[in-house]
C-alpha positions in Angstrom: 13.0 11.5 9.4 13.9 10.7 13.0 11.2 8.9 14.9 10.1 6.5 12.1 10.1 3.0 13.3 9.1 -0.5 12.1 5.6 -1.1 13.3 3.5 -4.3 13.0 0.3 -2.5 12.0 1.5 0.6 10.0 4.1 1.1 7.3 5.6 4.6 7.2 7.7 6.0 4.3 9.2 9.4 3.9 8.8 11.4 0.7 11.1 14.0 -1.0 9.8 16.4 1.7 11.0 14.2 4.6 8.2 15.1 7.1 5.5 14.5 4.5 4.8 10.8 5.2 3.1 8.0 3.3 1.1 5.9 5.9 0.0 2.4 5.0 -2.2 0.7 7.6 -2.0 -3.1 7.5 -5.0 -4.9 5.9 -6.3 -8.0 7.5 -8.4 -10.0 5.0 -9.5 -13.3 3.5 -11.9 -14.3 0.7 -14.8 -12.4 2.5 -13.1 -9.0 2.4 -10.7 -7.0 4.6 -10.4 -4.9 7.7 -8.0 -2.2 8.7 -7.7 0.4 11.5 -7.7 3.5 9.4 -6.4 5.5 12.3 -5.1 4.5 15.8 -3.5 7.4 17.7 -1.2 5.1 19.7 0.1 3.2 16.7 0.4 6.4 14.6 2.6 8.0 17.4 4.7 4.8 17.8 5.3 4.5 14.0 6.0 8.2 13.2 7.3 9.6 16.5 4.5 12.3 16.2 2.0 12.8 19.0 -0.9 14.4 17.0 -4.2 15.7 18.3 -6.8 15.7 15.5 -9.8 18.0 16.1 -11.8 17.8 12.8 -12.7 15.2 10.2 -13.7 16.3 6.7 -15.2 14.3 3.8 -15.5 15.5 0.2 -17.0 14.0 -3.0 -15.6 15.1 -6.3 -15.9 14.2 -10.0 -13.1 13.4 -12.4 -10.7 16.3 -13.3 -11.7 18.4 -10.4 -8.7 20.0 -8.7 -9.1 21.3 -5.2 -6.2 23.4 -3.9 -3.5 24.5 -3.2 -4.9 25.6 0.2 -3.5 26.5 3.6 -4.3 28.7 6.6 -2.2 31.5 8.0 -3.9 31.2 11.4 -4.9 27.9 13.0 -2.4 26.2 10.7 -3.5 22.6 9.9 -1.6 19.4 9.8 -3.6 16.9 7.7 -3.9 13.1 7.5 -5.6 12.4 4.1 -7.0 9.3 2.4 -9.3 8.2 -0.3 -12.2 5.7 0.3 -13.6 5.6 -3.2 -11.7 6.3 -6.5 -8.3 7.8 -6.8 -6.6 11.2 -6.6 -3.2 12.7 -7.1 -2.4 14.4 -3.8 0.1 17.2 -3.6 1.9 19.2 -0.8 4.1 22.3 -1.3 6.5 23.3 1.4 6.0 26.9 2.5 8.3 26.9 5.5 11.2 29.3 4.9 13.5 27.5 7.3 13.0 24.1 5.7 15.6 22.4 3.4 12.7 21.7 1.0 11.2 25.2 1.0 9.4 25.7 -2.3 9.5 22.0 -3.3 6.4 19.8 -3.9 5.6 16.2 -3.5 2.8 14.2 -5.1 1.4 10.8 -4.3 -1.5 8.8 -5.8 -4.0 7.9 -3.1 -6.8 5.4 -3.9 -9.4 3.1 -2.4 -7.3 0.3 -3.8 -3.9 1.2 -2.4 -5.2 2.4 1.0 -2.3 4.9 1.3 -2.7 7.9 3.5 -0.6 11.0 3.5 0.5 13.0 6.5 1.0 16.7 5.6 2.4 18.8 8.5 1.3 22.4 9.1 3.1 25.0 6.9 2.5 23.3 3.6 -0.1 24.1 0.9 -2.3 21.1 0.0 -4.4 20.1 -2.9 -5.6 17.1 -5.1 -6.7 16.2 -8.6 -9.4 13.6 -9.0 -8.2 10.9 -11.5 -11.1 8.4 -11.3 -14.8 9.1 -12.5 -15.5 10.1 -8.9 -13.6 10.1 -5.6 -14.4 10.4 -1.9 -11.6 12.1 0.1 -11.3 12.1 3.9 -9.0 14.1 6.0 -8.3 14.7 9.7 -7.0 18.1 10.7 -5.0 19.3 13.7 -6.9 22.6 13.9 -10.3 24.0 12.9 -11.2 25.5 9.5 -10.5 29.2 9.6 -11.8 30.7 6.3 -10.6 34.2 7.3 -7.0 33.2 7.0 -7.2 30.7 4.1 -4.8 31.3 1.2 -4.8 29.6 -2.2 -1.5 29.1 -4.1 -2.2 28.8 -7.9 -2.3 25.2 -8.9 -0.3 25.9 -12.0 2.3 28.4 -10.7 5.4 28.1 -12.9 7.8 28.8 -10.0 6.5 25.7 -8.2 5.9 23.6 -11.4 3.7 20.9 -10.0 3.6 18.0 -12.6 -0.1 17.2 -12.4 -1.1 14.0 -14.2 -3.2 15.8 -16.9 -3.3 15.0 -20.6 -1.6 17.5 -22.7 -3.7 20.6 -23.1 -6.3 19.5 -20.6 -7.2 22.0 -17.8 -8.7 20.8 -14.5 -12.1 21.8 -13.3 -11.7 24.5 -10.7 -14.0 26.5 -8.5 -13.8 30.4 -8.4 -11.5 30.4 -5.3 -9.0 28.0 -6.8 -9.1 29.8 -10.2 -8.0 32.9 -8.4 -5.0 31.3 -6.7 -2.1 33.6 -6.0 1.4 33.2 -7.5 4.4 31.9 -5.4 5.7 35.4 -5.2 2.4 36.8 -3.9 1.6 34.2 -1.2 2.6 34.6 2.4 5.0 32.0 3.6 5.9 30.6 7.1 
């Protein structure tokens, strides 16, 4: 992706969907523990080439095998910078942008309190995650406000998208009613 640069405080790696980025802030530590700047707007812009204005921070707590997603908004579309502060999740983004070379493709990354990875997901992608640890705390910054009237849910197990969730054979995730009623790839509106 153009704009990615070597940066002294942030490592940035492209994924199979090139503008979905793995962000790894540098840790400073010793035998007492560690410190990191989990977000610095200037460093983020320098490292990614993106000048992003975040307007909302969200924090969720979930138990093992809970799957939240695959969500997106048709209005007030949201870019998200996501991370885990306790436990681990498998985080997934699906490209819904018709003019993208990765339209219909998905990417998944393990985010955990131990690896300190963050994922940048631009607007126009569906997003969700599966909790892999006994519990997890998930934090995300968004570029626009929550707009429930325009929220859409892509079915987590749609065969056209074929996300390879890290579930044991025959195991189903724990879903809420909204996520259980997710729409198929053919049914969902795209960008």
